[in-house]
N, C-alpha and C positions, 0 to 999 in steps of 0.2 A: 836493714839496720833501722832502728827506731831512735830518733833524737828527741829528747824531752827538754822542754823549756819551762823554767820556773822564773817568774818575774815578781819581785817584791815591789808592789806599787799600790797605793791607795787611790781609788777613783772616786768621783762624785756619783751621786745617784743618776742612773740612766746612761752612764758611760761604760764602755767596754774596751778591751785591748785587742788589737789586731796585729798579728805577726805577718810581716811581709818578707818573702825570701826569694832568692834566685841563684842560679849558677853564676859565679863571679865573672867568668869570661863570656857571658852571653852576648855582650856587645850592645845590648839595648838597655838603656837605663830605666825604661818603663816596663821591663819584662818580669815583673814580680808576681808571684802567686801570693794569695792572701789566705790567712787562716785565723778565724776568731778564737781567741784564747778563752778558757773556761775559768770561772771564779772558783778558786781552790779552797781558800780560807779567808779569814779577815785581812790577811796581809799578802796573799800570793795569788797570782794568775798562772795557769798551766796550759800547755799545748804540746802535742806530739806530732811529729811528721815521720813518715816511713819513706826511706829513700834508698835507691840503689846507687846513688852518686858516689863516686870514689874521687871526688874532686873538691875544689874549694867553692863554698857558696857564701853569699852575703845575706844578712838579715837585719831587720830593725823593727821596732815596735811603733804603733800608732794608737792614738786614742780616737775612738769612734763614739758619736752620740747622734741619736736621731737618724741613723742610716748613712751618715756622712763622716768622713775623716775630719776631726777637729785639730789634731796635732800630728804632724808628720815630720818633725824636725829632730827626732832622736838620732843619735850617732849610729852609723852603719857599723856592723861587726862582721867578722869573717870567721868561718870554721873550715879547717882543712881536714878532710876525711881521707884516710889512707888505709890500705889493706894491712 
């Protein structure tokens, strides 16, 4: 299954958006995978993940600049994948 993320967000020059995600019941709060989002247009960022998960997972967005995370305080969201 492919999950597509589109985020409407305007960044400053040199910034990028990183998508962090994990299985919701992983038990480890630091067990996130990271995926850099791609600049899609003047207003949107885009990312895709392919997963075989049939479970609930959490994700949130971060702003990266100069190789380090600058903002990591966006709300966690959940997606429940069922067959």
